[in-house]
N, C-alpha and C positions, 0 to 999 in steps of 0.2 A: 768653947764653943767654936767650931769654926769661923773666920769672916764671909764674909756674903764677897761672893764673886760677883762681878760683870756680868751684862745678861748679855747674850754674844749668838748669833745665830750661821748659820752653814747651809749653802743651797747649792745639789752636786748633782748633776747630771752618769747616768749610768747603763749598760744595758744589759740585760739576762741574759742568764748563761743557757746553751741549749736550745730548748724549742718556745720559749719564754715561763710566764705564770700561769696556770691553771686560777679556777676563782675560787678553789678550795687552797691553792696554796697559798691565795695573795691573802683571803680569810684568816688563815693560820698564822701567816706574817703580822699582820694586823692586831691581831689578838695578843700577843706578843711582844708587837713593836708599843701595843697602851699600855700594859700591864709593867714593863719595863720604864717607860717613858713618867709615866703614876710615881713610881717611887724615887726618881730622879732628877722631878722636877723639870719636866723635858714637853715641849710642846712640837706641835709642825704641821706638816701634810705632806702626803706622800701622789704625785700623779704617775700614773700609768698607761701608759698604750702599747696594748696587746698586738696590735698588728704590725709593729716594728720592734716589741718587747724594751723601749722604753721607759726609762725612769725619770722623773724630777723631785725633788723631795727637801724640804725645808726640816731643817733641828733648831729648834731654838731654846737658850736658856742657861744655866751657870755654863761660864766658858769651859772649865775643866771637863763637862762631863759633855758638853756637842765635842769637842775634840775628840775625848775618847770613843765615845759612841760613834763617830764619823770613822775613825782608825780601822774601829771594829767593824764595819759595816765594808771599806774601803778590801779590805783581808774572806770579804764572806762570798766562796764559791758559787751564790746564785748568783750573781752580777758579775759583769770585767769591765775597763774603759772605766771606770770610775773617777770622774771629773769635776773637781772643786770651779763651779761658777763664781760663788763670791761668800765670803765670810768676811765678818767685820763685827763688832762690838753695837749693840743695838739699843736701838732707846726705849723700846718698846716692841712686844712680841705682838708677831703678823696672827697668830693663831690662838690667843690665850685661854681658849676656851675646848682645845683640841690635843687631846693625848696624843690623837694621831689622825688628821681628816686622812680622807683618801678620795680620787678622783680615776675612773676611769674617764683619764684625757683622749681624744683625739690626737692622729702625729701633728698634723698642722699645727695643735695649742704648744705642744711642746718644741715644735719649730721654732714657731715663732718667738714664743718664751726664750727658747734661748739662743736664737741664733744659728742655726745647724743647719744647712742647706746643702748637699743633703746629707743624711749619719747613714755611713755604713761602715759595719765591723771590716776591719784590715790588719792582719797579722803583726802584730808588734807594735801597732801605732798606740804613741802615746796621748793624742789628744787625738778626737773625733776631727775628719776632715772640714775645713769648711766654717771652723770656728768664728764667731764674729756675735758674743757676749752683749746682749745690750747694756746700757747702765746699770750698775746697781739697784736706783731708785726705782728705774725703770721697770726692771726686772720683779722688784718686791713689789711695785703698785700692780705688775700683772697678777702674780699667784697670790696678793689681799684680794683679788676679787673672786676667787674661787671660795672664799669663806663667804659669802655672802650667803648664796643661795643654800649653800649644804650643813649650816651651822645647827640643824637639829641632826642630821646623821650623822657626825660621832659619839 
């Protein structure tokens, strides 16, 4: 039997490639993510601002599973400029009942969460301009607030 791994989480930001994601494409993505996460003991939250094609996602679970999934996501051609805002061992899950929660977020919510002012794609940039990420605990608290009204949606 494998030794239990510590609980871990990654919070990252990225931008959708091309013209963004349609509601149908997002629904398909969520179905696949939820099935994968169920099989790999992962939970989390995906925020998407359609107006600016921005994602913020929380992935939590066993450390190796979280790191493997993020590495896979970072190479996914459906988005670009993936940047880890915070990653660390976790004392508990922020979204224990969600294989993958989803919120169609306002651009301003994402920007106030991550501290990006403004976010614009520029060729070859490694980090979005104006990066001023909030302290990890402040970021976690803000994201955890999304769980309350949506507990029955996932």
